[in-house]
Steps between C-alpha positions, in 0.01 A plus 500: 500500500529438128536868421787530749692200365435604140645846566818357655551230237443741212743756646770236555469347153535843341845530658607188313487205740362167377308381807319664793304353789311653791360388834248724676440381855261585781574301819342541843682329789458432871774399743435435869766379742423392857773409750416361843148640470616851407447655157841585353386590150164574338517642150264544209671619183438555131745464214399650167710573194645371175821327396608546138774318308644580160719268292715527188778278362550313828497812718238548772402813691251517785314786666218537751250775554208588726378765254214302348389769257524499121774763518688320775492162326601652168796677661616186682468288186708746301761529776551125546522448123775763472692321774475167314618665177796652682618163634443286189865524389626357829324161477701193405217292358234637269163327486132578451205460735219284371213308652126429483241770568207470739190709568303415812336628819515272804291597802589303812183415694502454879223462758648749749703774334808611693398865455159433657641358825536772769857562615393432859384151399841424353672618818260291709589192291874555547448563874306175533778300333766666718297425814462136396877459485568706813259305720580152373770428758677690778833429329406720204715812556440694179237512226495690172203494265492659156188546290540638149286534191518657156238576237645580158357627173749478216476619141768382255554610140780484244582607148435148366131550574456339843235655726429323831310593817537267801417505872655321796413454868756360746437474877757338734542432874829398669558401863852497649549364852797464735504263795754473782565232759807576709780577254320319218342751263317396182321690226242390243231630270194411300354682200195500274494697176253464215354664193146596599290731712496551876263204527809280461634638831177390668550133413626234742878508446571877523262534795727270706842598365617653832420183689681288240808724513512477880446124494800459270738712707404328827574166335841633397593551865511121537694442177861386483788616280620280216859391453625598156584231248375315192142380521205379300235772533135557421394855420149606602295697242611840634872418509473327162334808350770731632773285347322482164435875499831631630757252373338407167222743410718812508746324273211452250430874471610570146675833564780285647577358154631815324683590822651147529399487867322165523624149570236382248655676199514267197299234685158534332404150384745336740431277800524697827314263734333159524244404234213515751572865586292782349542866605243762404425871532129569458342848533161366389423317827177622659528692827877482535703805605727477195221477240410750227339485155747726314851598596623858537583517128145394406592146393239235582625255760506123487648213696876474444642148531860576595604136534312218328590139584830622644594704190537880498208597281449878495593833658313796648485777240441867453452646153869591496632156591264316265599736218873470567498123545252427220252333735129535573396766756309339786379784722769504770591872499414662833591807701436621852314809380491757218822641650701203368552340158365143463744208507456118483362374831338190649135480608377176665800267480489138607598138454217292355371213721623144448355169611662432840297497821691708758479235773633237259782735405600535866475128570704417191774747596567340841727778636544868413346842557170662400558871422202729563422863418764761423703729721764666285759426232689616195546397139738581216318437166815540292662206680192316621622504859254528788454466875155495660427467870175327593286657771488158663508132417466147634739211533395188312616189684422145399234621257319720751485877558637566849661801674446857384828666398621856435804676353498271198588607146547354154785614276634406160507566128156477345602295194667247730213489753201467263616167347513358855122535538366144496145538634233769445185507712140499381406788733517872417514832687583861412643774723478879444796733472651808344787441260786749477711567192680808368358713781142398422262288707204319342239267658547131437423147616735204534435138582457145385484155660732330746813382315793283606867565426769243564842566648524881524697734733297617798622773730438495875663594826 
């Protein structure tokens, strides 16, 4: 790979640009979709190519190619550099790209390589999960099971001297179920996604994910709707993680600062939540879906403490944002594939545990609502506004968890809601997902402990 990246970098620099970086990717993927016991989709695919960027005086240009020959890489490097040179006069702000250099090879070891598992075995696994859900109860009227995995080899190099080879292995299983009782129709899901080999799918939790999905949706048939109003609420780890990721984490992605599209602008070093609240983004966690050793610019990753003791502490950076803002790069540049340029993104984002026992938190609250899981929602990082609907919840009455509820949502402005957190649990859980931004999806994890918020607007029927 080094000869290919050297050819492209050398050709681009000769044109006159000041910085060049390259990502050469080889990804093999599987996607299997089963619906009501019938295979709807079964695909094995391979994605192989290179993405090349050139930079000069604040102007970027990006190109992709599948011609992984010396001649092809040289031609693409020269072409993208000429495009950057042609647009340099149109930029409003001139700056330089700088950052540390790294040289490393990271081989990701697994016990059961995704490529060594026969396709028929993967289909059989998905079929088993779908059957679990389908046969759980006669009121289950629809099942949908999705198994997916990706194995990626990535080589990254730039004109500063970085040269990185990394590997990644990401299997995931999702079970969606729909149940119907008369006119009452409910839908739910369960998901397991990890960083590891296929052996992770053979462990206890993923092997019973269909049953757990069906169990949830049958319980929802007996749930009641909540009347909207102002409540004290407790967020479970999944709902908490979604709020931290969507309403706060996206606002910490540093490309929002030059664009003035974040509610957190000019708030670094300021109090944004209670002193006991700490929010982190950590791609170094072992086995998590959002983990990686180097980002897609070749910067070594580390834990990013976004909020420390309630104070906004740091942002999520690419080489561009750290250079423009005069801050330290921290390995947060990611992209969906070589077909896209890297941008600041989250990895494993969560609220750190506190010291409250969950049962004590409920007893102390007396009355309110426990919000569980995530259904859908929206957020506006530039204003900090959000609305998230929980998949389900429970009424808390006289210090006890009682009836299961549905159609319940939390809404507000994140900088007004966070200071209302007055209790953070000592438990912890993460949930897998795929985060979307600028037309790109990347694997991630969200989570945290249970956390209590006082006096917030809750939507219901």
